[in-house]
Backbone as JSON Lines, residues from 0, in Angstrom:
{"i":0,"aa":"M","n":[-37.06,-22.09,-61.68],"ca":[-37.09,-21.44,-62.89],"c":[-38.85,-21.21,-63.09]}
{"i":1,"aa":"S","n":[-39.23,-20.01,-63.51],"ca":[-40.59,-19.7,-63.74],"c":[-41.21,-20.53,-64.92]}
{"i":2,"aa":"R","n":[-42.26,-20.4,-65.02],"ca":[-43.1,-21.42,-65.99],"c":[-44.31,-20.37,-66.48]}
{"i":3,"aa":"L","n":[-44.6,-20.44,-67.79],"ca":[-45.89,-19.66,-68.02],"c":[-46.88,-21.02,-68.87]}
{"i":4,"aa":"S","n":[-48.03,-20.84,-68.54],"ca":[-49.08,-21.49,-69.05],"c":[-50.24,-20.61,-69.82]}
{"i":5,"aa":"V","n":[-50.34,-20.83,-71.17],"ca":[-51.3,-19.99,-71.54],"c":[-52.55,-20.69,-71.89]}
{"i":6,"aa":"H","n":[-53.87,-20.05,-71.56],"ca":[-55.07,-20.81,-71.67],"c":[-55.99,-19.76,-72.44]}
{"i":7,"aa":"H","n":[-56.75,-20.31,-73.4],"ca":[-58.01,-19.71,-73.5],"c":[-59.1,-19.96,-72.57]}
{"i":8,"aa":"Q","n":[-59.76,-18.7,-72.27],"ca":[-60.54,-18.73,-71.26],"c":[-61.6,-19.98,-71.29]}
{"i":9,"aa":"S","n":[-61.92,-20.42,-72.42],"ca":[-62.82,-21.52,-72.71],"c":[-62.34,-22.76,-72.28]}
{"i":10,"aa":"S","n":[-61.03,-23.0,-72.14],"ca":[-60.67,-24.46,-71.82],"c":[-59.46,-24.12,-70.77]}
{"i":11,"aa":"P","n":[-59.84,-24.07,-69.79],"ca":[-58.89,-23.69,-68.59],"c":[-58.12,-24.76,-68.02]}
{"i":12,"aa":"H","n":[-58.46,-25.97,-68.6],"ca":[-57.34,-27.0,-68.31],"c":[-56.57,-27.94,-69.18]}
{"i":13,"aa":"I","n":[-56.72,-27.01,-70.37],"ca":[-55.83,-27.29,-71.54],"c":[-55.2,-26.19,-71.97]}
{"i":14,"aa":"P","n":[-53.81,-26.08,-71.77],"ca":[-53.21,-24.82,-72.26],"c":[-52.94,-24.9,-73.67]}
{"i":15,"aa":"N","n":[-53.05,-23.77,-74.22],"ca":[-52.45,-23.7,-75.64],"c":[-50.88,-23.79,-75.73]}
{"i":16,"aa":"K","n":[-50.19,-23.36,-74.75],"ca":[-48.52,-23.44,-74.73],"c":[-48.19,-23.27,-73.28]}
{"i":17,"aa":"I","n":[-47.12,-24.04,-73.19],"ca":[-46.35,-23.94,-71.75],"c":[-44.96,-23.37,-72.15]}
{"i":18,"aa":"L","n":[-44.52,-22.44,-71.41],"ca":[-43.26,-21.97,-71.67],"c":[-42.18,-22.02,-70.58]}
{"i":19,"aa":"G","n":[-40.82,-22.43,-70.81],"ca":[-40.07,-22.37,-69.55],"c":[-38.98,-21.56,-69.67]}
{"i":20,"aa":"H","n":[-38.61,-21.04,-71.05],"ca":[-37.54,-20.11,-71.01],"c":[-37.85,-18.63,-70.83]}
{"i":21,"aa":"A","n":[-36.84,-17.97,-70.11],"ca":[-37.34,-16.51,-69.4],"c":[-37.66,-15.8,-70.84]}
{"i":22,"aa":"E","n":[-36.77,-15.96,-71.98],"ca":[-36.96,-15.05,-73.11],"c":[-38.26,-15.32,-73.83]}
{"i":23,"aa":"D","n":[-38.77,-16.59,-73.75],"ca":[-40.13,-16.87,-74.34],"c":[-41.35,-16.19,-73.61]}
{"i":24,"aa":"I","n":[-40.98,-16.34,-72.18],"ca":[-42.06,-15.81,-71.39],"c":[-42.21,-14.5,-71.44]}
{"i":25,"aa":"A","n":[-41.05,-13.87,-71.35],"ca":[-41.08,-12.37,-71.46],"c":[-41.94,-11.74,-72.91]}
{"i":26,"aa":"S","n":[-41.53,-12.43,-73.92],"ca":[-42.07,-12.03,-75.31],"c":[-43.57,-12.54,-75.17]}
{"i":27,"aa":"T","n":[-43.79,-13.42,-74.71],"ca":[-45.38,-13.85,-75.04],"c":[-46.2,-12.78,-73.95]}
{"i":28,"aa":"L","n":[-45.69,-12.51,-72.84],"ca":[-46.45,-11.78,-71.75],"c":[-46.4,-10.14,-72.41]}
{"i":29,"aa":"A","n":[-45.08,-9.79,-72.98],"ca":[-44.99,-8.38,-73.7],"c":[-46.31,-8.35,-74.87]}
{"i":30,"aa":"A","n":[-46.56,-9.26,-75.42],"ca":[-47.52,-8.95,-76.54],"c":[-49.02,-8.99,-75.97]}
{"i":31,"aa":"A","n":[-49.02,-9.34,-74.44],"ca":[-50.17,-9.18,-73.69],"c":[-50.28,-7.76,-73.05]}
{"i":32,"aa":"G","n":[-49.12,-7.0,-73.14],"ca":[-48.96,-6.12,-72.5],"c":[-48.5,-6.02,-70.99]}
{"i":33,"aa":"I","n":[-47.84,-7.15,-70.51],"ca":[-47.47,-7.46,-69.37],"c":[-45.71,-7.17,-69.4]}
{"i":34,"aa":"D","n":[-45.08,-6.71,-68.45],"ca":[-43.82,-6.72,-68.38],"c":[-43.1,-7.9,-67.45]}
{"i":35,"aa":"Y","n":[-42.28,-8.68,-68.08],"ca":[-41.7,-9.8,-67.26],"c":[-40.12,-9.81,-67.21]}
{"i":36,"aa":"S","n":[-39.53,-9.73,-66.48],"ca":[-37.98,-9.92,-66.42],"c":[-37.47,-10.98,-65.02]}
{"i":37,"aa":"V","n":[-36.35,-11.36,-65.33],"ca":[-35.65,-12.15,-64.29],"c":[-34.64,-11.11,-63.92]}
{"i":38,"aa":"V","n":[-34.38,-10.85,-62.45],"ca":[-33.51,-9.84,-62.04],"c":[-32.6,-10.74,-60.83]}
{"i":39,"aa":"D","n":[-31.65,-10.09,-60.44],"ca":[-30.62,-10.62,-59.45],"c":[-31.23,-10.0,-58.23]}
{"i":40,"aa":"V","n":[-31.5,-11.12,-57.31],"ca":[-31.67,-10.5,-55.72],"c":[-30.66,-11.15,-54.71]}
{"i":41,"aa":"D","n":[-29.85,-9.96,-54.47],"ca":[-28.62,-10.52,-53.81],"c":[-28.85,-11.21,-52.5]}
{"i":42,"aa":"A","n":[-30.04,-10.76,-51.89],"ca":[-30.3,-11.28,-50.27],"c":[-30.75,-12.8,-50.58]}
{"i":43,"aa":"K","n":[-30.25,-13.6,-49.61],"ca":[-30.84,-14.89,-49.49],"c":[-32.05,-14.98,-48.6]}
{"i":44,"aa":"L","n":[-33.2,-14.84,-48.87],"ca":[-34.35,-14.93,-48.23],"c":[-35.19,-16.25,-48.25]}
{"i":45,"aa":"Q","n":[-36.04,-16.36,-47.38],"ca":[-36.62,-17.6,-47.03],"c":[-38.15,-17.42,-46.83]}
{"i":46,"aa":"A","n":[-39.02,-18.4,-47.53],"ca":[-40.33,-18.01,-47.23],"c":[-40.65,-18.24,-45.77]}
{"i":47,"aa":"G","n":[-41.7,-17.35,-45.24],"ca":[-41.86,-17.44,-43.97],"c":[-41.17,-16.36,-43.13]}
{"i":48,"aa":"A","n":[-40.2,-16.07,-43.77],"ca":[-39.36,-14.95,-43.03],"c":[-40.13,-13.77,-42.61]}
{"i":49,"aa":"A","n":[-39.76,-12.99,-41.57],"ca":[-40.58,-11.94,-41.23],"c":[-40.45,-10.72,-42.05]}
{"i":50,"aa":"P","n":[-41.52,-9.98,-42.27],"ca":[-41.46,-8.79,-43.27],"c":[-40.75,-7.86,-42.89]}
{"i":51,"aa":"D","n":[-40.3,-7.48,-41.8],"ca":[-39.32,-6.52,-41.33],"c":[-37.82,-7.12,-41.79]}
{"i":52,"aa":"A","n":[-37.61,-8.35,-41.42],"ca":[-36.12,-8.84,-42.09],"c":[-36.22,-8.8,-43.82]}
{"i":53,"aa":"I","n":[-37.26,-9.2,-44.25],"ca":[-37.5,-8.92,-45.59],"c":[-37.11,-7.59,-46.12]}
{"i":54,"aa":"L","n":[-37.72,-6.71,-45.82],"ca":[-37.61,-5.3,-45.87],"c":[-36.23,-4.77,-45.77]}
{"i":55,"aa":"A","n":[-35.64,-4.86,-44.64],"ca":[-34.25,-4.69,-44.35],"c":[-33.39,-5.34,-45.31]}
{"i":56,"aa":"A","n":[-33.49,-6.58,-45.6],"ca":[-32.5,-7.16,-46.64],"c":[-32.4,-6.55,-47.79]}
{"i":57,"aa":"L","n":[-33.92,-6.05,-48.2],"ca":[-33.87,-5.43,-49.59],"c":[-33.95,-3.73,-49.83]}
{"i":58,"aa":"A","n":[-33.47,-3.46,-48.64],"ca":[-33.54,-1.76,-48.57],"c":[-33.19,-1.06,-49.84]}
{"i":59,"aa":"G","n":[-32.05,-1.19,-50.2],"ca":[-31.58,-0.5,-51.34],"c":[-32.2,-0.58,-52.71]}
{"i":60,"aa":"S","n":[-32.44,-1.95,-52.97],"ca":[-33.12,-2.49,-54.3],"c":[-34.6,-2.18,-54.17]}
{"i":61,"aa":"L","n":[-35.15,-2.09,-53.07],"ca":[-36.63,-1.77,-53.01],"c":[-36.68,-0.45,-53.4]}
{"i":62,"aa":"E","n":[-35.99,0.6,-52.66],"ca":[-36.18,1.94,-52.99],"c":[-35.86,2.24,-54.46]}
{"i":63,"aa":"Q","n":[-35.0,1.48,-54.99],"ca":[-34.64,1.71,-56.63],"c":[-35.88,1.14,-57.51]}
{"i":64,"aa":"L","n":[-36.45,0.09,-56.89],"ca":[-37.85,-0.33,-57.81],"c":[-38.69,0.56,-57.41]}
{"i":65,"aa":"K","n":[-39.01,1.02,-56.34],"ca":[-40.23,2.06,-56.21],"c":[-39.98,3.27,-57.21]}
{"i":66,"aa":"R","n":[-38.78,3.92,-57.23],"ca":[-38.33,4.98,-57.89],"c":[-38.63,4.72,-59.5]}
{"i":67,"aa":"D","n":[-38.09,3.43,-59.88],"ca":[-38.09,3.15,-61.3],"c":[-39.45,2.82,-61.67]}
{"i":68,"aa":"H","n":[-40.3,2.44,-60.84],"ca":[-41.72,2.21,-61.49],"c":[-42.85,3.01,-60.77]}
{"i":69,"aa":"D","n":[-42.49,4.16,-60.0],"ca":[-43.23,5.04,-59.51],"c":[-44.45,4.39,-58.49]}
{"i":70,"aa":"L","n":[-43.92,3.51,-57.57],"ca":[-44.8,2.89,-56.85],"c":[-44.45,3.19,-55.39]}
{"i":71,"aa":"G","n":[-45.53,3.48,-54.46],"ca":[-44.99,3.83,-53.38],"c":[-45.45,2.81,-52.21]}
{"i":72,"aa":"H","n":[-46.17,2.06,-52.31],"ca":[-46.73,1.13,-51.39],"c":[-46.25,-0.28,-51.37]}
{"i":73,"aa":"V","n":[-45.6,-0.81,-50.34],"ca":[-45.01,-2.19,-50.55],"c":[-45.66,-3.06,-49.34]}
{"i":74,"aa":"E","n":[-46.12,-4.23,-50.03],"ca":[-46.54,-5.3,-49.31],"c":[-45.91,-6.61,-49.29]}
{"i":75,"aa":"V","n":[-45.41,-7.35,-48.16],"ca":[-44.57,-8.3,-47.96],"c":[-45.63,-9.77,-47.89]}
{"i":76,"aa":"I","n":[-45.52,-10.49,-48.55],"ca":[-46.18,-11.72,-48.38],"c":[-45.22,-12.78,-48.17]}
{"i":77,"aa":"S","n":[-45.1,-13.3,-46.93],"ca":[-44.26,-14.37,-46.69],"c":[-44.82,-15.52,-45.8]}
{"i":78,"aa":"V","n":[-45.07,-16.6,-46.46],"ca":[-45.52,-17.7,-45.78],"c":[-45.13,-18.89,-46.08]}
{"i":79,"aa":"D","n":[-44.91,-19.62,-44.8],"ca":[-44.31,-21.04,-44.92],"c":[-45.13,-22.22,-44.62]}
{"i":80,"aa":"Q","n":[-45.38,-23.12,-45.52],"ca":[-46.19,-24.09,-45.28],"c":[-46.3,-24.77,-43.84]}
{"i":81,"aa":"R","n":[-45.18,-24.99,-43.41],"ca":[-45.28,-25.47,-42.04],"c":[-45.97,-24.52,-40.96]}
{"i":82,"aa":"R","n":[-45.99,-23.44,-41.14],"ca":[-46.84,-22.21,-40.47],"c":[-48.29,-22.0,-40.77]}
{"i":83,"aa":"W","n":[-48.73,-22.82,-41.71],"ca":[-50.21,-22.26,-42.13],"c":[-51.32,-23.44,-42.34]}
{"i":84,"aa":"P","n":[-52.22,-23.49,-41.84],"ca":[-52.75,-22.05,-41.18],"c":[-52.19,-22.36,-39.6]}
{"i":85,"aa":"K","n":[-52.14,-21.09,-39.16],"ca":[-51.76,-21.15,-37.58],"c":[-53.06,-21.44,-36.88]}
{"i":86,"aa":"E","n":[-52.82,-22.17,-35.49],"ca":[-53.76,-22.69,-35.07],"c":[-55.03,-21.7,-34.82]}
{"i":87,"aa":"G","n":[-56.29,-22.01,-34.98],"ca":[-57.16,-21.19,-34.92],"c":[-57.44,-20.3,-36.09]}
{"i":88,"aa":"E","n":[-56.68,-20.41,-37.12],"ca":[-56.83,-19.76,-38.32],"c":[-57.77,-20.6,-39.37]}
{"i":89,"aa":"K","n":[-58.53,-19.93,-40.19],"ca":[-59.19,-20.8,-41.37],"c":[-58.21,-20.74,-42.69]}
{"i":90,"aa":"P","n":[-58.25,-21.84,-43.15],"ca":[-57.18,-22.07,-44.46],"c":[-57.73,-20.94,-45.21]}
{"i":91,"aa":"A","n":[-56.86,-20.42,-46.24],"ca":[-56.95,-19.44,-47.28],"c":[-58.13,-19.8,-48.09]}
{"i":92,"aa":"E","n":[-58.68,-18.68,-48.35],"ca":[-59.94,-18.85,-49.48],"c":[-59.37,-19.05,-50.67]}
{"i":93,"aa":"P","n":[-60.31,-19.8,-51.45],"ca":[-59.66,-19.8,-53.06],"c":[-59.55,-18.38,-53.7]}
{"i":94,"aa":"P","n":[-58.77,-18.41,-54.75],"ca":[-58.39,-17.04,-55.19],"c":[-59.71,-16.44,-55.87]}
{"i":95,"aa":"Q","n":[-59.69,-15.15,-56.02],"ca":[-60.7,-14.44,-56.71],"c":[-60.1,-13.65,-57.68]}
{"i":96,"aa":"E","n":[-60.58,-13.49,-58.85],"ca":[-60.34,-12.29,-59.9],"c":[-60.37,-10.82,-59.01]}
{"i":97,"aa":"I","n":[-59.29,-10.15,-59.44],"ca":[-59.28,-8.77,-58.81],"c":[-59.02,-7.95,-59.96]}
{"i":98,"aa":"I","n":[-59.24,-6.48,-59.93],"ca":[-58.92,-5.42,-60.6],"c":[-58.34,-4.38,-59.99]}
{"i":99,"aa":"S","n":[-57.24,-4.04,-60.07],"ca":[-56.44,-2.76,-59.07],"c":[-56.41,-1.49,-60.08]}
{"i":100,"aa":"G","n":[-56.87,-0.6,-59.48],"ca":[-56.98,0.54,-60.09],"c":[-55.61,1.35,-60.51]}
{"i":101,"aa":"G","n":[-54.66,0.73,-59.74],"ca":[-53.15,1.18,-60.08],"c":[-52.43,0.03,-60.65]}
{"i":102,"aa":"A","n":[-51.21,0.52,-61.1],"ca":[-50.15,-0.81,-61.49],"c":[-49.73,-1.48,-60.26]}
{"i":103,"aa":"Q","n":[-49.32,-2.7,-60.48],"ca":[-48.72,-3.44,-59.28],"c":[-47.71,-4.23,-59.92]}
{"i":104,"aa":"L","n":[-46.63,-4.35,-59.08],"ca":[-45.34,-5.23,-59.33],"c":[-45.19,-6.16,-58.39]}
{"i":105,"aa":"Y","n":[-44.89,-7.45,-59.01],"ca":[-44.73,-8.57,-58.07],"c":[-43.12,-8.99,-58.26]}
{"i":106,"aa":"L","n":[-42.4,-9.0,-56.97],"ca":[-41.02,-9.52,-57.03],"c":[-41.12,-10.77,-56.33]}
{"i":107,"aa":"F","n":[-40.93,-11.83,-56.86],"ca":[-40.63,-13.12,-56.15],"c":[-39.54,-13.4,-55.48]}
{"i":108,"aa":"L","n":[-39.27,-13.71,-54.25],"ca":[-38.17,-13.92,-53.49],"c":[-37.78,-15.15,-53.19]}
{"i":109,"aa":"A","n":[-38.74,-16.04,-52.7],"ca":[-38.44,-17.46,-52.45],"c":[-39.59,-18.14,-52.6]}
{"i":110,"aa":"G","n":[-39.61,-19.55,-52.91],"ca":[-40.73,-20.36,-52.95],"c":[-41.44,-20.14,-54.26]}
{"i":111,"aa":"Q","n":[-42.62,-20.2,-54.3],"ca":[-43.52,-20.13,-55.57],"c":[-44.72,-19.45,-55.36]}
{"i":112,"aa":"G","n":[-45.29,-19.03,-56.42],"ca":[-46.66,-18.54,-56.34],"c":[-47.38,-18.69,-57.85]}
{"i":113,"aa":"L","n":[-48.46,-18.67,-57.98],"ca":[-49.08,-18.65,-59.46],"c":[-50.0,-17.33,-59.47]}
{"i":114,"aa":"L","n":[-49.43,-16.46,-60.23],"ca":[-50.0,-15.4,-60.7],"c":[-50.79,-15.32,-62.04]}
{"i":115,"aa":"N","n":[-51.91,-15.39,-62.21],"ca":[-52.92,-15.52,-63.25],"c":[-53.31,-14.16,-63.93]}
{"i":116,"aa":"L","n":[-53.18,-13.87,-65.04],"ca":[-53.35,-12.69,-65.76],"c":[-54.37,-13.0,-66.68]}
{"i":117,"aa":"H","n":[-55.42,-12.23,-66.6],"ca":[-56.69,-12.4,-67.72],"c":[-56.62,-11.36,-68.54]}
{"i":118,"aa":"V","n":[-56.15,-11.35,-69.81],"ca":[-56.03,-10.51,-70.68],"c":[-57.08,-10.92,-71.83]}
{"i":119,"aa":"D","n":[-57.87,-10.11,-72.28],"ca":[-58.78,-10.54,-73.6],"c":[-59.45,-11.93,-73.01]}
{"i":120,"aa":"D","n":[-59.18,-12.93,-74.22],"ca":[-59.93,-14.12,-74.17],"c":[-58.79,-15.13,-73.43]}
{"i":121,"aa":"Y","n":[-57.85,-14.48,-72.95],"ca":[-56.72,-15.57,-72.52],"c":[-56.45,-15.43,-70.92]}
{"i":122,"aa":"V","n":[-55.89,-16.45,-70.47],"ca":[-55.38,-16.26,-68.97],"c":[-54.09,-17.12,-69.13]}
{"i":123,"aa":"Y","n":[-53.02,-16.0,-68.6],"ca":[-51.48,-16.3,-68.61],"c":[-51.25,-16.65,-67.13]}
{"i":124,"aa":"A","n":[-50.91,-17.97,-66.87],"ca":[-50.83,-18.42,-65.81],"c":[-49.28,-18.62,-65.46]}
{"i":125,"aa":"L","n":[-48.69,-17.48,-64.68],"ca":[-47.31,-17.79,-64.2],"c":[-47.09,-17.99,-63.09]}
{"i":126,"aa":"L","n":[-46.19,-19.3,-62.87],"ca":[-45.77,-19.97,-61.96],"c":[-44.47,-19.17,-61.51]}
{"i":127,"aa":"G","n":[-44.64,-18.21,-60.63],"ca":[-43.47,-17.48,-60.31],"c":[-42.39,-18.02,-59.38]}
{"i":128,"aa":"E","n":[-41.07,-17.99,-59.56],"ca":[-40.18,-18.34,-58.47],"c":[-39.14,-17.08,-58.18]}
{"i":129,"aa":"R","n":[-38.24,-17.6,-57.34],"ca":[-37.05,-16.58,-57.07],"c":[-36.63,-15.93,-58.31]}
{"i":130,"aa":"N","n":[-36.56,-14.37,-57.87],"ca":[-35.79,-13.54,-58.99],"c":[-37.0,-13.0,-60.12]}
{"i":131,"aa":"T","n":[-38.23,-13.63,-60.01],"ca":[-39.31,-13.28,-61.25],"c":[-39.62,-11.76,-60.72]}
{"i":132,"aa":"L","n":[-39.92,-11.0,-61.94],"ca":[-40.29,-9.5,-61.78],"c":[-41.37,-9.59,-62.67]}
{"i":133,"aa":"V","n":[-42.75,-9.09,-62.0],"ca":[-43.93,-9.14,-63.21],"c":[-44.48,-7.52,-62.81]}
{"i":134,"aa":"S","n":[-44.66,-6.82,-63.93],"ca":[-45.42,-5.72,-63.78],"c":[-47.02,-5.78,-64.34]}
{"i":135,"aa":"V","n":[-47.91,-5.58,-63.53],"ca":[-49.47,-5.87,-63.8],"c":[-49.71,-4.38,-64.14]}
{"i":136,"aa":"P","n":[-50.06,-3.91,-65.35],"ca":[-50.97,-2.72,-65.49],"c":[-51.93,-2.51,-64.7]}
{"i":137,"aa":"A","n":[-52.31,-1.24,-64.24],"ca":[-53.77,-0.87,-64.06],"c":[-54.77,-1.43,-64.81]}
{"i":138,"aa":"G","n":[-55.88,-1.99,-64.11],"ca":[-56.96,-2.27,-64.59],"c":[-57.02,-3.79,-65.44]}
{"i":139,"aa":"T","n":[-55.64,-4.62,-65.08],"ca":[-55.63,-5.88,-65.63],"c":[-56.32,-6.8,-64.65]}
{"i":140,"aa":"P","n":[-57.26,-7.59,-64.88],"ca":[-57.89,-8.65,-64.21],"c":[-56.84,-9.62,-63.71]}
{"i":141,"aa":"H","n":[-56.75,-9.95,-62.58],"ca":[-55.59,-11.11,-62.29],"c":[-56.23,-11.58,-60.91]}
{"i":142,"aa":"W","n":[-55.67,-12.89,-60.46],"ca":[-55.68,-13.33,-59.2],"c":[-54.23,-14.04,-58.98]}
{"i":143,"aa":"F","n":[-53.86,-14.13,-57.66],"ca":[-52.86,-14.82,-57.02],"c":[-53.04,-15.9,-56.25]}
{"i":144,"aa":"D","n":[-52.48,-17.26,-56.41],"ca":[-52.71,-18.21,-55.68],"c":[-51.49,-18.9,-55.11]}
{"i":145,"aa":"L","n":[-51.48,-18.8,-53.46],"ca":[-50.21,-19.53,-52.91],"c":[-50.4,-20.84,-52.8]}
{"i":146,"aa":"G","n":[-51.65,-21.51,-53.13],"ca":[-51.79,-22.91,-53.1],"c":[-52.26,-23.29,-51.61]}
{"i":147,"aa":"E","n":[-52.68,-24.55,-51.82],"ca":[-53.06,-25.31,-50.41],"c":[-51.74,-25.44,-49.25]}
{"i":148,"aa":"F","n":[-50.73,-25.66,-49.66],"ca":[-49.5,-25.63,-48.6],"c":[-48.55,-24.33,-49.05]}
{"i":149,"aa":"P","n":[-48.93,-23.14,-48.68],"ca":[-48.16,-22.13,-49.31],"c":[-46.6,-21.97,-48.8]}
{"i":150,"aa":"H","n":[-45.9,-21.79,-49.79],"ca":[-44.32,-21.73,-49.45],"c":[-43.85,-20.53,-50.32]}
{"i":151,"aa":"C","n":[-43.72,-19.38,-50.0],"ca":[-43.47,-18.32,-50.92],"c":[-43.25,-16.95,-50.12]}
{"i":152,"aa":"A","n":[-42.24,-16.18,-50.56],"ca":[-41.93,-14.86,-50.13],"c":[-41.96,-14.03,-51.26]}
{"i":153,"aa":"L","n":[-42.49,-12.92,-51.34],"ca":[-42.54,-11.95,-52.38],"c":[-43.17,-10.53,-52.09]}
{"i":154,"aa":"L","n":[-42.58,-9.65,-52.91],"ca":[-43.1,-8.15,-52.53],"c":[-44.14,-7.8,-53.73]}
{"i":155,"aa":"R","n":[-45.11,-7.26,-53.04],"ca":[-46.15,-6.6,-54.08],"c":[-45.86,-5.19,-53.9]}
{"i":156,"aa":"L","n":[-45.72,-4.34,-54.97],"ca":[-45.57,-2.82,-54.96],"c":[-46.74,-2.51,-55.74]}
{"i":157,"aa":"S","n":[-47.28,-1.36,-55.16],"ca":[-48.36,-0.66,-55.85],"c":[-48.37,0.75,-55.75]}
{"i":158,"aa":"S","n":[-49.39,1.49,-56.52],"ca":[-49.42,3.01,-56.24],"c":[-49.82,3.54,-55.1]}
{"i":159,"aa":"G","n":[-50.51,2.58,-54.18],"ca":[-51.03,3.04,-53.11],"c":[-52.67,3.35,-53.1]}
{"i":160,"aa":"S","n":[-53.16,3.48,-54.22],"ca":[-54.49,3.49,-54.37],"c":[-55.21,2.22,-54.57]}
{"i":161,"aa":"D","n":[-56.2,1.79,-54.02],"ca":[-56.81,0.73,-54.4],"c":[-55.73,-0.65,-54.31]}
{"i":162,"aa":"V","n":[-54.88,-0.3,-53.28],"ca":[-53.98,-1.74,-53.02],"c":[-54.35,-2.97,-53.21]}
{"i":163,"aa":"A","n":[-55.49,-3.37,-52.57],"ca":[-55.73,-4.76,-52.79],"c":[-56.61,-5.21,-54.04]}
{"i":164,"aa":"G","n":[-57.07,-4.01,-54.78],"ca":[-57.83,-4.45,-55.73],"c":[-59.24,-4.48,-55.39]}
{"i":165,"aa":"R","n":[-60.22,-4.56,-56.18],"ca":[-61.66,-4.9,-56.03],"c":[-62.02,-6.13,-57.01]}
{"i":166,"aa":"P","n":[-63.02,-6.81,-56.36],"ca":[-63.3,-8.1,-56.99],"c":[-63.81,-7.75,-58.42]}
{"i":167,"aa":"S","n":[-63.63,-8.43,-59.45],"ca":[-64.05,-8.14,-60.86],"c":[-65.55,-8.64,-61.16]}
{"i":168,"aa":"G","n":[-65.81,-9.73,-60.44],"ca":[-67.21,-9.86,-60.54],"c":[-67.21,-11.2,-61.26]}
{"i":169,"aa":"D","n":[-66.41,-11.5,-61.96],"ca":[-66.2,-12.75,-62.88],"c":[-65.79,-13.95,-62.24]}
{"i":170,"aa":"P","n":[-66.41,-14.95,-62.1],"ca":[-66.03,-16.41,-61.16],"c":[-65.02,-17.24,-62.03]}
{"i":171,"aa":"I","n":[-64.17,-16.51,-63.12],"ca":[-63.18,-17.37,-63.99],"c":[-62.08,-17.92,-62.96]}
{"i":172,"aa":"A","n":[-61.78,-17.34,-61.83],"ca":[-60.6,-18.21,-61.05],"c":[-61.08,-19.37,-60.82]}
{"i":173,"aa":"A","n":[-62.59,-19.63,-60.3],"ca":[-62.68,-21.08,-59.94],"c":[-62.5,-22.0,-60.83]}
{"i":174,"aa":"S","n":[-62.58,-21.63,-62.26],"ca":[-62.57,-22.53,-63.26],"c":[-61.01,-23.18,-63.53]}
{"i":175,"aa":"F","n":[-60.05,-22.32,-63.12],"ca":[-58.71,-22.85,-63.76],"c":[-58.07,-23.48,-62.4]}
{"i":176,"aa":"P","n":[-56.77,-24.28,-62.96],"ca":[-56.29,-25.16,-61.98],"c":[-55.64,-24.25,-60.76]}
{"i":177,"aa":"R","n":[-55.68,-24.67,-59.8],"ca":[-54.9,-23.83,-58.47],"c":[-53.22,-24.28,-58.6]}
{"i":178,"aa":"L","n":[-52.48,-23.8,-57.76],"ca":[-51.21,-23.96,-57.88],"c":[-50.94,-25.32,-57.57]}
{"i":179,"aa":"E","n":[-51.32,-26.33,-56.82],"ca":[-51.09,-27.56,-56.56],"c":[-51.6,-28.49,-57.46]}
{"i":180,"aa":"D","n":[-52.61,-28.22,-58.27],"ca":[-53.22,-28.98,-59.41],"c":[-52.08,-29.41,-60.45]}
């Protein structure tokens, strides 16, 4: 089950509220201009699964999502803590706030990840788990954290322009708790 912590940007370690019910999360994020829903993903997928296997398992659902949200680019993020970092790789860098020129859609398939959305003076820290669907409007500063021991499979759909986003220049992500904190 997903969980949402709402923080004023001046108090990153003390949330104003913590929500665990889907309806409460949806209404709180809607007030900030973010769409949140819980969807049924029929395929049983595991963190660390090969991207091609994930795309094949979700083929029909994925095409519908792309049409419904007018998003053409799909990125699979699938990492299992037992395989990270791979020999010779450096650990993941700390998250950095980015701004994407186009809308992005995050669909959590397995494991968990922390999606932080910076809207006005607040940060909405969403711990996303299986079946969580979040639509991030273009221009919304945000960062995504897989944690020190990543265990997550998700799709990130985007319009195709500015897929990875550009750094916002705001060091706010370093002030907020990481996934494992």
